[in-house]
Structure formats: C-alpha cells, structure tokens
N, CA, C, O and the ligand as a Tripos MOL2 file, in Angstrom:
@<TRIPOS>MOLECULE
protein
  317   315    80     0     0
PROTEIN
NO_CHARGES

@<TRIPOS>ATOM
      1 N         123.8380   55.5230   68.6460 N.3       1 MET1
      2 CA        123.0460   56.6950   69.0150 C.3       1 MET1
      3 C         123.1330   56.7020   70.7080 C.2       1 MET1
      4 O         122.8340   55.7240   71.3930 O.2       1 MET1
      5 N         123.5230   57.7790   71.1520 N.am      2 THR2
      6 CA        123.9360   57.8800   72.5430 C.3       2 THR2
      7 C         122.6240   58.5270   73.1790 C.2       2 THR2
      8 O         121.8940   59.2510   72.5030 O.2       2 THR2
      9 N         122.3950   58.2640   74.3590 N.am      3 GLU3
     10 CA        121.1590   58.7010   75.1270 C.3       3 GLU3
     11 C         121.3440   60.4690   75.3250 C.2       3 GLU3
     12 O         122.3570   61.0190   75.7580 O.2       3 GLU3
     13 N         120.1890   61.0890   74.9210 N.am      4 PRO4
     14 CA        120.4370   62.5730   75.3110 C.3       4 PRO4
     15 C         120.7720   62.6640   76.9300 C.2       4 PRO4
     16 O         120.2460   61.8830   77.7230 O.2       4 PRO4
     17 N         121.6140   63.6010   77.3000 N.am      5 THR5
     18 CA        121.8980   63.7160   78.8650 C.3       5 THR5
     19 C         120.9580   65.0240   79.1590 C.2       5 THR5
     20 O         120.7600   65.9570   78.3820 O.2       5 THR5
     21 N         120.4950   64.8770   80.3100 N.am      6 GLU6
     22 CA        119.5310   65.7880   81.1380 C.3       6 GLU6
     23 C         120.6440   66.9290   81.2980 C.2       6 GLU6
     24 O         121.7530   66.8200   81.8200 O.2       6 GLU6
     25 N         119.9610   68.2240   80.6190 N.am      7 PRO7
     26 CA        120.8680   69.4270   80.7720 C.3       7 PRO7
     27 C         120.7870   70.0390   82.2070 C.2       7 PRO7
     28 O         119.7400   70.1190   82.8490 O.2       7 PRO7
     29 N         122.0300   70.4660   82.6440 N.am      8 SER8
     30 CA        122.0110   70.6810   84.0910 C.3       8 SER8
     31 C         121.1520   72.0640   84.1880 C.2       8 SER8
     32 O         121.2300   73.0290   83.4270 O.2       8 SER8
     33 N         120.2060   71.8810   85.4750 N.am      9 ARG9
     34 CA        119.4030   73.0910   85.5230 C.3       9 ARG9
     35 C         119.4480   73.5130   87.1060 C.2       9 ARG9
     36 O         119.3820   72.7050   88.0320 O.2       9 ARG9
     37 N         119.5630   74.8360   87.2280 N.am     10 PRO10
     38 CA        119.6380   75.1430   88.5250 C.3      10 PRO10
     39 C         118.3100   74.9560   89.3460 C.2      10 PRO10
     40 O         117.2220   75.1840   88.8170 O.2      10 PRO10
     41 N         118.4290   74.5140   90.7140 N.am     11 ASP11
     42 CA        117.2670   74.0510   91.4080 C.3      11 ASP11
     43 C         116.3030   75.3240   91.6860 C.2      11 ASP11
     44 O         116.7140   76.4800   91.5800 O.2      11 ASP11
     45 N         115.1170   75.0240   92.0130 N.am     12 SER12
     46 CA        114.0870   76.1840   92.2250 C.3      12 SER12
     47 C         114.4760   77.0730   93.3290 C.2      12 SER12
     48 O         113.9820   78.1980   93.3880 O.2      12 SER12
     49 N         115.3260   76.6630   94.2160 N.am     13 GLY13
     50 CA        115.7060   77.5690   95.3250 C.3      13 GLY13
     51 C         116.7850   78.5800   94.4320 C.2      13 GLY13
     52 O         116.5950   79.7950   94.4760 O.2      13 GLY13
     53 N         117.5470   78.2060   93.8890 N.am     14 ALA14
     54 CA        118.5850   79.1350   93.0720 C.3      14 ALA14
     55 C         117.8280   80.1020   92.1520 C.2      14 ALA14
     56 O         118.2240   81.2630   92.0470 O.2      14 ALA14
     57 N         116.8030   79.6850   91.5120 N.am     15 ILE15
     58 CA        115.8040   80.4160   90.5570 C.3      15 ILE15
     59 C         115.2760   81.4740   91.5670 C.2      15 ILE15
     60 O         115.5030   82.6580   91.3160 O.2      15 ILE15
     61 N         114.6810   81.1830   92.5370 N.am     16 PHE16
     62 CA        114.0400   81.8580   93.5770 C.3      16 PHE16
     63 C         114.9250   83.1920   94.0490 C.2      16 PHE16
     64 O         114.4980   84.3460   94.0120 O.2      16 PHE16
     65 N         116.3650   82.7500   94.5400 N.am     17 ARG17
     66 CA        117.1930   83.5940   95.0300 C.3      17 ARG17
     67 C         117.5490   84.7640   93.7740 C.2      17 ARG17
     68 O         117.4160   85.9770   93.9330 O.2      17 ARG17
     69 N         118.0030   84.1360   92.5700 N.am     18 ALA18
     70 CA        118.0620   84.8490   91.6660 C.3      18 ALA18
     71 C         116.9710   85.9600   91.2190 C.2      18 ALA18
     72 O         117.2050   87.1480   90.9950 O.2      18 ALA18
     73 N         115.9390   85.4100   91.1540 N.am     19 PHE19
     74 CA        114.7800   86.4730   90.9250 C.3      19 PHE19
     75 C         114.6620   87.4290   92.0500 C.2      19 PHE19
     76 O         114.4420   88.6030   91.7510 O.2      19 PHE19
     77 N         114.7580   87.1530   93.1160 N.am     20 ALA20
     78 CA        114.5780   88.0180   94.4000 C.3      20 ALA20
     79 C         115.8630   89.0060   94.3790 C.2      20 ALA20
     80 O         115.7590   90.1260   94.8800 O.2      20 ALA20
     81 N         116.9750   88.6110   93.8410 N.am     21 ALA21
     82 CA        118.2180   89.5130   93.7410 C.3      21 ALA21
     83 C         117.7260   90.6590   92.6120 C.2      21 ALA21
     84 O         117.7580   91.8790   92.7710 O.2      21 ALA21
     85 N         117.3120   90.0020   91.5530 N.am     22 LEU22
     86 CA        116.9140   90.9000   90.5830 C.3      22 LEU22
     87 C         115.8690   92.0440   90.7670 C.2      22 LEU22
     88 O         115.9010   93.1880   90.3160 O.2      22 LEU22
     89 N         114.8530   91.3820   91.6170 N.am     23 LEU23
     90 CA        113.7940   92.3670   92.0110 C.3      23 LEU23
     91 C         114.0720   93.1800   92.9000 C.2      23 LEU23
     92 O         113.3960   94.2060   92.9760 O.2      23 LEU23
     93 N         115.1400   92.9460   93.8160 N.am     24 SER24
     94 CA        115.6580   93.9840   95.0240 C.3      24 SER24
     95 C         115.8440   95.3340   94.4550 C.2      24 SER24
     96 O         115.4930   96.3560   95.0450 O.2      24 SER24
     97 N         116.4370   95.3110   93.2290 N.am     25 GLY25
     98 CA        116.8810   96.5460   92.5100 C.3      25 GLY25
     99 C         115.7150   97.2580   91.8220 C.2      25 GLY25
    100 O         115.8700   98.1660   91.0060 O.2      25 GLY25
    101 N         114.5400   96.7720   92.2170 N.am     26 ASP26
    102 CA        113.2850   97.4910   91.6060 C.3      26 ASP26
    103 C         112.2750   97.6680   92.6670 C.2      26 ASP26
    104 O         111.2440   96.9950   92.6710 O.2      26 ASP26
    105 N         112.5440   98.5670   93.5820 N.am     27 PRO27
    106 CA        111.5620   98.7360   94.7260 C.3      27 PRO27
    107 C         110.3090   99.0280   94.4390 C.2      27 PRO27
    108 O         109.4730   98.4360   95.1210 O.2      27 PRO27
    109 N         109.8410   99.9180   93.4650 N.am     28 PRO28
    110 CA        108.4770  100.1480   93.0280 C.3      28 PRO28
    111 C         107.5760   98.7190   92.9050 C.2      28 PRO28
    112 O         106.4190   98.6000   93.3100 O.2      28 PRO28
    113 N         108.3430   97.7120   92.2810 N.am     29 THR29
    114 CA        107.7310   96.5320   91.9270 C.3      29 THR29
    115 C         107.5930   95.5800   93.1380 C.2      29 THR29
    116 O         106.5900   94.9090   93.3780 O.2      29 THR29
    117 N         108.6560   95.6070   93.8240 N.am     30 TRP30
    118 CA        108.3700   94.6810   95.0620 C.3      30 TRP30
    119 C         107.4600   95.4360   96.0800 C.2      30 TRP30
    120 O         106.6630   94.8200   96.7870 O.2      30 TRP30
    121 N         107.5780   96.5370   96.1200 N.am     31 ARG31
    122 CA        106.4290   97.2040   97.1950 C.3      31 ARG31
    123 C         105.0860   97.0500   96.6280 C.2      31 ARG31
    124 O         104.1400   96.8510   97.3890 O.2      31 ARG31
    125 N         104.9000   97.1320   95.2290 N.am     32 ARG32
    126 CA        103.5220   96.9420   94.6980 C.3      32 ARG32
    127 C         102.9720   95.3290   95.0210 C.2      32 ARG32
    128 O         101.8710   95.1250   95.5340 O.2      32 ARG32
    129 N         103.7380   94.4410   94.7100 N.am     33 LEU33
    130 CA        103.6760   93.0710   94.8930 C.3      33 LEU33
    131 C         103.1790   92.9250   96.4190 C.2      33 LEU33
    132 O         102.0990   92.3850   96.6570 O.2      33 LEU33
    133 N         103.9650   93.4000   97.3950 N.am     34 ILE34
    134 CA        103.4910   93.0820   98.7260 C.3      34 ILE34
    135 C         102.2370   93.9780   99.1110 C.2      34 ILE34
    136 O         101.5500   93.5370  100.0320 O.2      34 ILE34
    137 N         101.8680   95.1130   98.5610 N.am     35 GLN35
    138 CA        100.5910   95.7710   98.8570 C.3      35 GLN35
    139 C          99.5380   94.9040   98.3050 C.2      35 GLN35
    140 O          98.4920   94.7970   98.9440 O.2      35 GLN35
    141 N          99.6970   94.2350   97.1240 N.am     36 GLU36
    142 CA         98.6620   93.6370   96.4310 C.3      36 GLU36
    143 C          98.5470   92.1300   97.0280 C.2      36 GLU36
    144 O          97.4130   91.6880   97.2130 O.2      36 GLU36
    145 N          99.5330   91.4270   97.2980 N.am     37 HIS37
    146 CA         99.5920   90.0580   97.9360 C.3      37 HIS37
    147 C          99.4590   89.9740   99.4010 C.2      37 HIS37
    148 O         100.3870   89.7060  100.1640 O.2      37 HIS37
    149 N          98.3290   90.2050   99.7200 N.am     38 VAL38
    150 CA         98.0690   90.4420  101.1670 C.3      38 VAL38
    151 C          97.0250   89.1710  101.5380 C.2      38 VAL38
    152 O          96.2540   88.7090  100.6970 O.2      38 VAL38
    153 N          97.1150   88.6740  102.9280 N.am     39 PRO39
    154 CA         96.2610   87.6520  103.2880 C.3      39 PRO39
    155 C          94.9280   87.9750  103.4040 C.2      39 PRO39
    156 O          94.6550   89.1340  103.7150 O.2      39 PRO39
    157 N          93.8670   87.0220  103.1780 N.am     40 THR40
    158 CA         92.5750   87.1750  103.3540 C.3      40 THR40
    159 C          92.2110   86.6440  104.6890 C.2      40 THR40
    160 O          93.0780   86.0370  105.3180 O.2      40 THR40
    161 N          91.0410   86.8010  105.1880 N.am     41 GLU41
    162 CA         90.6510   86.1750  106.6230 C.3      41 GLU41
    163 C          90.9450   84.7730  106.5100 C.2      41 GLU41
    164 O          91.6180   84.1840  107.3560 O.2      41 GLU41
    165 N          90.4790   84.2390  105.5250 N.am     42 SER42
    166 CA         90.6560   82.6220  105.3590 C.3      42 SER42
    167 C          92.4850   82.1820  105.2030 C.2      42 SER42
    168 O          92.9350   81.0360  105.2060 O.2      42 SER42
    169 N          93.0780   83.1460  105.1080 N.am     43 GLY43
    170 CA         94.5660   82.8910  104.9990 C.3      43 GLY43
    171 C          95.2620   82.4930  103.5800 C.2      43 GLY43
    172 O          96.3030   81.8700  103.3710 O.2      43 GLY43
    173 N          94.2230   83.1340  102.5790 N.am     44 HIS44
    174 CA         94.5910   82.8930  101.4100 C.3      44 HIS44
    175 C          95.0840   84.1040  100.7170 C.2      44 HIS44
    176 O          94.8190   85.1350  101.3340 O.2      44 HIS44
    177 N          95.8880   84.3100   99.3290 N.am     45 CYS45
    178 CA         96.2440   85.4920   99.0450 C.3      45 CYS45
    179 C          95.1110   86.3230   98.2630 C.2      45 CYS45
    180 O          94.3770   85.8060   97.4210 O.2      45 CYS45
    181 N          95.0600   87.7460   98.6660 N.am     46 ALA46
    182 CA         93.8770   88.3710   98.0360 C.3      46 ALA46
    183 C          93.9310   88.9510   96.6250 C.2      46 ALA46
    184 O          92.9240   89.3490   96.0380 O.2      46 ALA46
    185 N          95.0990   88.9750   96.1410 N.am     47 ALA47
    186 CA         95.4720   89.6330   94.7780 C.3      47 ALA47
    187 C          94.6590   88.5960   93.6560 C.2      47 ALA47
    188 O          94.5870   87.3710   93.7520 O.2      47 ALA47
    189 N          94.1270   89.3750   92.6690 N.am     48 PRO48
    190 CA         93.3460   88.7250   91.7920 C.3      48 PRO48
    191 C          94.1840   87.7740   90.8450 C.2      48 PRO48
    192 O          93.7070   86.8020   90.2600 O.2      48 PRO48
    193 N          95.6210   88.2300   90.7700 N.am     49 LEU49
    194 CA         96.2350   87.1180   89.9780 C.3      49 LEU49
    195 C          96.4890   85.7570   90.7540 C.2      49 LEU49
    196 O          96.6740   84.7190   90.1180 O.2      49 LEU49
    197 N          96.4920   85.7800   91.9680 N.am     50 CYS50
    198 CA         96.2600   84.6470   92.5930 C.3      50 CYS50
    199 C          95.0420   83.8110   93.0440 C.2      50 CYS50
    200 O          95.0020   82.8250   93.7810 O.2      50 CYS50
    201 N          94.0690   84.4670   92.4060 N.am     51 GLY51
    202 CA         92.6530   83.7610   92.6320 C.3      51 GLY51
    203 C          92.3370   82.7850   91.7680 C.2      51 GLY51
    204 O          93.1070   82.6170   90.8220 O.2      51 GLY51
    205 N          91.3280   82.0550   91.8710 N.am     52 ARG52
    206 CA         90.7870   80.8370   91.3150 C.3      52 ARG52
    207 C          90.8190   81.1400   89.8300 C.2      52 ARG52
    208 O          90.3250   82.1620   89.3550 O.2      52 ARG52
    209 N          91.4260   80.2030   89.1260 N.am     53 PRO53
    210 CA         91.7270   80.2560   87.5000 C.3      53 PRO53
    211 C          90.1350   80.5640   86.9720 C.2      53 PRO53
    212 O          89.2010   79.8790   87.3870 O.2      53 PRO53
    213 N          89.9560   81.6180   86.0600 N.am     54 GLY54
    214 CA         88.5340   81.7070   85.4750 C.3      54 GLY54
    215 C          87.4410   82.5170   86.2430 C.2      54 GLY54
    216 O          86.4160   82.9900   85.7520 O.2      54 GLY54
    217 N          87.8830   82.5910   87.6340 N.am     55 TYR55
    218 CA         86.8930   83.2280   88.5250 C.3      55 TYR55
    219 C          87.4560   84.6330   89.2490 C.2      55 TYR55
    220 O          86.8150   85.6810   89.3340 O.2      55 TYR55
    221 N          88.5490   84.4410   89.6530 N.am     56 GLY56
    222 CA         89.2660   85.4440   90.2600 C.3      56 GLY56
    223 C          89.0500   85.8010   91.6120 C.2      56 GLY56
    224 O          89.5140   86.7940   92.1710 O.2      56 GLY56
    225 N          88.2120   84.8080   92.1780 N.am     57 THR57
    226 CA         87.9140   84.7190   93.6380 C.3      57 THR57
    227 C          89.2270   84.6120   94.4340 C.2      57 THR57
    228 O          90.0930   83.9160   93.9030 O.2      57 THR57
    229 N          89.5270   85.1860   95.6270 N.am     58 PRO58
    230 CA         90.6610   85.2340   96.3860 C.3      58 PRO58
    231 C          91.0150   83.8950   97.0070 C.2      58 PRO58
    232 O          92.2030   83.6220   97.1790 O.2      58 PRO58
    233 N          90.1280   83.1040   97.3280 N.am     59 ASP59
    234 CA         90.2610   81.8870   98.3140 C.3      59 ASP59
    235 C          90.8390   80.8230   97.7040 C.2      59 ASP59
    236 O          90.2460   79.7450   97.7390 O.2      59 ASP59
    237 N          92.1270   80.9400   97.0250 N.am     60 TYR60
    238 CA         92.7150   79.8320   96.2930 C.3      60 TYR60
    239 C          93.9240   79.4190   96.8420 C.2      60 TYR60
    240 O          94.1480   78.3490   97.4080 O.2      60 TYR60
    241 N          94.8320   80.5150   96.5950 N.am     61 VAL61
    242 CA         96.4310   80.3870   96.8400 C.3      61 VAL61
    243 C          96.5570   80.4850   98.1380 C.2      61 VAL61
    244 O          96.0280   81.5250   98.5300 O.2      61 VAL61
    245 N          97.1540   79.6900   99.2210 N.am     62 PRO62
    246 CA         97.5200   80.0410  100.4200 C.3      62 PRO62
    247 C          98.5330   81.0580  100.4930 C.2      62 PRO62
    248 O          99.5300   81.0930   99.7720 O.2      62 PRO62
    249 N          98.2070   81.9730  101.4870 N.am     63 HIS63
    250 CA         99.3210   82.9800  101.8920 C.3      63 HIS63
    251 C         100.2310   82.8020  102.9390 C.2      63 HIS63
    252 O          99.8520   82.4010  104.0390 O.2      63 HIS63
    253 N         101.5600   83.1010  102.6570 N.am     64 PRO64
    254 CA        102.0660   83.9150  101.4960 C.3      64 PRO64
    255 C         102.1690   82.9890  100.2800 C.2      64 PRO64
    256 O         102.4440   81.7950  100.3980 O.2      64 PRO64
    257 N         101.9220   83.6280   99.0330 N.am     65 CYS65
    258 CA        101.9560   82.9920   97.7900 C.3      65 CYS65
    259 C         103.3940   83.0480   97.1590 C.2      65 CYS65
    260 O         104.2440   83.5840   97.8690 O.2      65 CYS65
    261 N         103.7680   82.6110   96.0230 N.am     66 GLY66
    262 CA        105.1250   82.6710   95.6900 C.3      66 GLY66
    263 C         105.6560   83.8560   95.3270 C.2      66 GLY66
    264 O         106.8550   84.0960   95.4680 O.2      66 GLY66
    265 N         104.6440   84.8580   94.7330 N.am     67 ALA67
    266 CA        104.9640   86.2690   94.4310 C.3      67 ALA67
    267 C         105.1560   87.3490   95.7230 C.2      67 ALA67
    268 O         105.8180   88.3860   95.7360 O.2      67 ALA67
    269 N         104.4350   86.8120   96.6830 N.am     68 ARG68
    270 CA        104.6780   87.6720   97.9310 C.3      68 ARG68
    271 C         106.0420   87.1610   98.5420 C.2      68 ARG68
    272 O         106.8910   87.9740   98.9050 O.2      68 ARG68
    273 N         106.2520   85.6790   98.6580 N.am     69 ALA69
    274 CA        107.4350   85.3980   99.1940 C.3      69 ALA69
    275 C         108.6580   85.9320   98.4130 C.2      69 ALA69
    276 O         109.5980   86.3830   99.0680 O.2      69 ALA69
    277 N         108.7190   85.9180   97.0570 N.am     70 VAL70
    278 CA        109.8410   86.5750   96.3640 C.3      70 VAL70
    279 C         109.9600   87.9140   96.6820 C.2      70 VAL70
    280 O         111.0650   88.3780   96.9620 O.2      70 VAL70
    281 N         108.7880   88.7140   96.6730 N.am     71 ALA71
    282 CA        108.6800   90.2300   97.0940 C.3      71 ALA71
    283 C         109.2420   90.3500   98.3830 C.2      71 ALA71
    284 O         110.0000   91.3200   98.4080 O.2      71 ALA71
    285 N         109.1740   89.7080   99.5590 N.am     72 ASP72
    286 CA        109.5890   89.7520  100.8420 C.3      72 ASP72
    287 C         111.0430   89.3470  100.7100 C.2      72 ASP72
    288 O         111.8060   90.1070  101.3060 O.2      72 ASP72
    289 N         111.5380   88.4650  100.1560 N.am     73 ALA73
    290 CA        112.9750   88.2710   99.8430 C.3      73 ALA73
    291 C         113.7100   89.2600   99.2810 C.2      73 ALA73
    292 O         114.8840   89.4490   99.5990 O.2      73 ALA73
    293 N         113.0250   90.0320   98.3240 N.am     74 ALA74
    294 CA        113.6160   91.2140   97.4950 C.3      74 ALA74
    295 C         113.7430   92.3290   98.5750 C.2      74 ALA74
    296 O         114.7240   93.0720   98.5820 O.2      74 ALA74
    297 N         112.9840   92.4100   99.2640 N.am     75 ARG75
    298 CA        112.6760   93.6250  100.3760 C.3      75 ARG75
    299 C         113.9710   93.3420  101.3380 C.2      75 ARG75
    300 O         114.7300   94.2730  101.6070 O.2      75 ARG75
    301 N         114.1950   92.0360  101.8410 N.am     76 GLU76
    302 CA        115.1710   91.7460  102.6910 C.3      76 GLU76
    303 C         116.6000   92.1110  101.8910 C.2      76 GLU76
    304 O         117.5610   92.6460  102.4430 O.2      76 GLU76
    305 N         116.5560   91.7810  100.7160 N.am     77 LEU77
    306 CA        118.0020   92.0180  100.0810 C.3      77 LEU77
    307 C         118.1250   93.5230   99.7940 C.2      77 LEU77
    308 O         119.2530   93.9880   99.6350 O.2      77 LEU77
    309 N         117.1540   94.2350   99.7260 N.am     78 HIS78
    310 CA        117.2430   95.8630   99.4670 C.3      78 HIS78
    311 C         118.1070   96.4660  100.5960 C.2      78 HIS78
    312 O         119.0480   97.2470  100.4560 O.2      78 HIS78
    313 N         117.5240   95.8660  101.9340 N.am     79 ARG79
    314 CA        118.2020   96.5810  103.0660 C.3      79 ARG79
    315 C         119.6620   96.7370  103.1760 C.2      79 ARG79
    316 O         120.1490   97.3360  104.1340 O.2      79 ARG79
    317 ZN         99.3590   86.4120   95.7500 Zn       80 ZN80
@<TRIPOS>BOND
     1     1     2 1
     2     2     3 1
     3     3     4 2
     4     3     5 am
     5     5     6 1
     6     6     7 1
     7     7     8 2
     8     7     9 am
     9     9    10 1
    10    10    11 1
    11    11    12 2
    12    11    13 am
    13    13    14 1
    14    14    15 1
    15    15    16 2
    16    15    17 am
    17    17    18 1
    18    18    19 1
    19    19    20 2
    20    19    21 am
    21    21    22 1
    22    22    23 1
    23    23    24 2
    24    23    25 am
    25    25    26 1
    26    26    27 1
    27    27    28 2
    28    27    29 am
    29    29    30 1
    30    30    31 1
    31    31    32 2
    32    31    33 am
    33    33    34 1
    34    34    35 1
    35    35    36 2
    36    35    37 am
    37    37    38 1
    38    38    39 1
    39    39    40 2
    40    39    41 am
    41    41    42 1
    42    42    43 1
    43    43    44 2
    44    43    45 am
    45    45    46 1
    46    46    47 1
    47    47    48 2
    48    47    49 am
    49    49    50 1
    50    50    51 1
    51    51    52 2
    52    51    53 am
    53    53    54 1
    54    54    55 1
    55    55    56 2
    56    55    57 am
    57    57    58 1
    58    58    59 1
    59    59    60 2
    60    59    61 am
    61    61    62 1
    62    62    63 1
    63    63    64 2
    64    63    65 am
    65    65    66 1
    66    66    67 1
    67    67    68 2
    68    67    69 am
    69    69    70 1
    70    70    71 1
    71    71    72 2
    72    71    73 am
    73    73    74 1
    74    74    75 1
    75    75    76 2
    76    75    77 am
    77    77    78 1
    78    78    79 1
    79    79    80 2
    80    79    81 am
    81    81    82 1
    82    82    83 1
    83    83    84 2
    84    83    85 am
    85    85    86 1
    86    86    87 1
    87    87    88 2
    88    87    89 am
    89    89    90 1
    90    90    91 1
    91    91    92 2
    92    91    93 am
    93    93    94 1
    94    94    95 1
    95    95    96 2
    96    95    97 am
    97    97    98 1
    98    98    99 1
    99    99   100 2
   100    99   101 am
   101   101   102 1
   102   102   103 1
   103   103   104 2
   104   103   105 am
   105   105   106 1
   106   106   107 1
   107   107   108 2
   108   107   109 am
   109   109   110 1
   110   110   111 1
   111   111   112 2
   112   111   113 am
   113   113   114 1
   114   114   115 1
   115   115   116 2
   116   115   117 am
   117   117   118 1
   118   118   119 1
   119   119   120 2
   120   119   121 am
   121   121   122 1
   122   122   123 1
   123   123   124 2
   124   123   125 am
   125   125   126 1
   126   126   127 1
   127   127   128 2
   128   127   129 am
   129   129   130 1
   130   130   131 1
   131   131   132 2
   132   131   133 am
   133   133   134 1
   134   134   135 1
   135   135   136 2
   136   135   137 am
   137   137   138 1
   138   138   139 1
   139   139   140 2
   140   139   141 am
   141   141   142 1
   142   142   143 1
   143   143   144 2
   144   143   145 am
   145   145   146 1
   146   146   147 1
   147   147   148 2
   148   147   149 am
   149   149   150 1
   150   150   151 1
   151   151   152 2
   152   151   153 am
   153   153   154 1
   154   154   155 1
   155   155   156 2
   156   155   157 am
   157   157   158 1
   158   158   159 1
   159   159   160 2
   160   159   161 am
   161   161   162 1
   162   162   163 1
   163   163   164 2
   164   163   165 am
   165   165   166 1
   166   166   167 1
   167   167   168 2
   168   167   169 am
   169   169   170 1
   170   170   171 1
   171   171   172 2
   172   171   173 am
   173   173   174 1
   174   174   175 1
   175   175   176 2
   176   175   177 am
   177   177   178 1
   178   178   179 1
   179   179   180 2
   180   179   181 am
   181   181   182 1
   182   182   183 1
   183   183   184 2
   184   183   185 am
   185   185   186 1
   186   186   187 1
   187   187   188 2
   188   187   189 am
   189   189   190 1
   190   190   191 1
   191   191   192 2
   192   191   193 am
   193   193   194 1
   194   194   195 1
   195   195   196 2
   196   195   197 am
   197   197   198 1
   198   198   199 1
   199   199   200 2
   200   199   201 am
   201   201   202 1
   202   202   203 1
   203   203   204 2
   204   203   205 am
   205   205   206 1
   206   206   207 1
   207   207   208 2
   208   207   209 am
   209   209   210 1
   210   210   211 1
   211   211   212 2
   212   211   213 am
   213   213   214 1
   214   214   215 1
   215   215   216 2
   216   215   217 am
   217   217   218 1
   218   218   219 1
   219   219   220 2
   220   219   221 am
   221   221   222 1
   222   222   223 1
   223   223   224 2
   224   223   225 am
   225   225   226 1
   226   226   227 1
   227   227   228 2
   228   227   229 am
   229   229   230 1
   230   230   231 1
   231   231   232 2
   232   231   233 am
   233   233   234 1
   234   234   235 1
   235   235   236 2
   236   235   237 am
   237   237   238 1
   238   238   239 1
   239   239   240 2
   240   239   241 am
   241   241   242 1
   242   242   243 1
   243   243   244 2
   244   243   245 am
   245   245   246 1
   246   246   247 1
   247   247   248 2
   248   247   249 am
   249   249   250 1
   250   250   251 1
   251   251   252 2
   252   251   253 am
   253   253   254 1
   254   254   255 1
   255   255   256 2
   256   255   257 am
   257   257   258 1
   258   258   259 1
   259   259   260 2
   260   259   261 am
   261   261   262 1
   262   262   263 1
   263   263   264 2
   264   263   265 am
   265   265   266 1
   266   266   267 1
   267   267   268 2
   268   267   269 am
   269   269   270 1
   270   270   271 1
   271   271   272 2
   272   271   273 am
   273   273   274 1
   274   274   275 1
   275   275   276 2
   276   275   277 am
   277   277   278 1
   278   278   279 1
   279   279   280 2
   280   279   281 am
   281   281   282 1
   282   282   283 1
   283   283   284 2
   284   283   285 am
   285   285   286 1
   286   286   287 1
   287   287   288 2
   288   287   289 am
   289   289   290 1
   290   290   291 1
   291   291   292 2
   292   291   293 am
   293   293   294 1
   294   294   295 1
   295   295   296 2
   296   295   297 am
   297   297   298 1
   298   298   299 1
   299   299   300 2
   300   299   301 am
   301   301   302 1
   302   302   303 1
   303   303   304 2
   304   303   305 am
   305   305   306 1
   306   306   307 1
   307   307   308 2
   308   307   309 am
   309   309   310 1
   310   310   311 1
   311   311   312 2
   312   311   313 am
   313   313   314 1
   314   314   315 1
   315   315   316 2
@<TRIPOS>SUBSTRUCTURE
     1 MET1         2 RESIDUE 1 A MET
     2 THR2         6 RESIDUE 1 A THR
     3 GLU3        10 RESIDUE 1 A GLU
     4 PRO4        14 RESIDUE 1 A PRO
     5 THR5        18 RESIDUE 1 A THR
     6 GLU6        22 RESIDUE 1 A GLU
     7 PRO7        26 RESIDUE 1 A PRO
     8 SER8        30 RESIDUE 1 A SER
     9 ARG9        34 RESIDUE 1 A ARG
    10 PRO10       38 RESIDUE 1 A PRO
    11 ASP11       42 RESIDUE 1 A ASP
    12 SER12       46 RESIDUE 1 A SER
    13 GLY13       50 RESIDUE 1 A GLY
    14 ALA14       54 RESIDUE 1 A ALA
    15 ILE15       58 RESIDUE 1 A ILE
    16 PHE16       62 RESIDUE 1 A PHE
    17 ARG17       66 RESIDUE 1 A ARG
    18 ALA18       70 RESIDUE 1 A ALA
    19 PHE19       74 RESIDUE 1 A PHE
    20 ALA20       78 RESIDUE 1 A ALA
    21 ALA21       82 RESIDUE 1 A ALA
    22 LEU22       86 RESIDUE 1 A LEU
    23 LEU23       90 RESIDUE 1 A LEU
    24 SER24       94 RESIDUE 1 A SER
    25 GLY25       98 RESIDUE 1 A GLY
    26 ASP26      102 RESIDUE 1 A ASP
    27 PRO27      106 RESIDUE 1 A PRO
    28 PRO28      110 RESIDUE 1 A PRO
    29 THR29      114 RESIDUE 1 A THR
    30 TRP30      118 RESIDUE 1 A TRP
    31 ARG31      122 RESIDUE 1 A ARG
    32 ARG32      126 RESIDUE 1 A ARG
    33 LEU33      130 RESIDUE 1 A LEU
    34 ILE34      134 RESIDUE 1 A ILE
    35 GLN35      138 RESIDUE 1 A GLN
    36 GLU36      142 RESIDUE 1 A GLU
    37 HIS37      146 RESIDUE 1 A HIS
    38 VAL38      150 RESIDUE 1 A VAL
    39 PRO39      154 RESIDUE 1 A PRO
    40 THR40      158 RESIDUE 1 A THR
    41 GLU41      162 RESIDUE 1 A GLU
    42 SER42      166 RESIDUE 1 A SER
    43 GLY43      170 RESIDUE 1 A GLY
    44 HIS44      174 RESIDUE 1 A HIS
    45 CYS45      178 RESIDUE 1 A CYS
    46 ALA46      182 RESIDUE 1 A ALA
    47 ALA47      186 RESIDUE 1 A ALA
    48 PRO48      190 RESIDUE 1 A PRO
    49 LEU49      194 RESIDUE 1 A LEU
    50 CYS50      198 RESIDUE 1 A CYS
    51 GLY51      202 RESIDUE 1 A GLY
    52 ARG52      206 RESIDUE 1 A ARG
    53 PRO53      210 RESIDUE 1 A PRO
    54 GLY54      214 RESIDUE 1 A GLY
    55 TYR55      218 RESIDUE 1 A TYR
    56 GLY56      222 RESIDUE 1 A GLY
    57 THR57      226 RESIDUE 1 A THR
    58 PRO58      230 RESIDUE 1 A PRO
    59 ASP59      234 RESIDUE 1 A ASP
    60 TYR60      238 RESIDUE 1 A TYR
    61 VAL61      242 RESIDUE 1 A VAL
    62 PRO62      246 RESIDUE 1 A PRO
    63 HIS63      250 RESIDUE 1 A HIS
    64 PRO64      254 RESIDUE 1 A PRO
    65 CYS65      258 RESIDUE 1 A CYS
    66 GLY66      262 RESIDUE 1 A GLY
    67 ALA67      266 RESIDUE 1 A ALA
    68 ARG68      270 RESIDUE 1 A ARG
    69 ALA69      274 RESIDUE 1 A ALA
    70 VAL70      278 RESIDUE 1 A VAL
    71 ALA71      282 RESIDUE 1 A ALA
    72 ASP72      286 RESIDUE 1 A ASP
    73 ALA73      290 RESIDUE 1 A ALA
    74 ALA74      294 RESIDUE 1 A ALA
    75 ARG75      298 RESIDUE 1 A ARG
    76 GLU76      302 RESIDUE 1 A GLU
    77 LEU77      306 RESIDUE 1 A LEU
    78 HIS78      310 RESIDUE 1 A HIS
    79 ARG79      314 RESIDUE 1 A ARG
    80 ZN80       317 GROUP 0 **** ****
C-alpha cells in the first residue's frame, strides 16, 4: 500500500489573485464591499460580517479585513 500523496494546492496568494480577478468583473459587488468594510476609530472593520462571532460588535477583525483587501485588489484590476 502506498502513502497517499498530498494533492497539489494553489497557494493562498494565488487563490486571492484568482478571486480578485473574478470579482473585478462585478463592480457592484466590490463597490458594496468597499462601502461596508470600512475602518472603525479603533482600526477594526465596521462590517457586521467581520464583527465578533455571535455578537456582531465591530471591534474584532483588524482593518483592512480579507474582504476589503480582495475588494481593493478587484478595484485595481478593474481600472
Ligand atoms: Zn470587513
């Protein structure tokens, strides 16, 4: 019996770029993400989705969060 080989996986950077490229073709979506995922005074993301799980309070995920980062990348690709 042979050892199962690790399937080749794209690195997270490749996934990020592929998703940003996909998102760049959907301006209403990345514009909405940029409007919702804004920093709070404490430097966290204000979007409810990035709030503390079970509470929704905004001071949880440092800004820019992953959603904002990929939306910014999509906006750059759209230009
Ligand atoms: Zn966010």
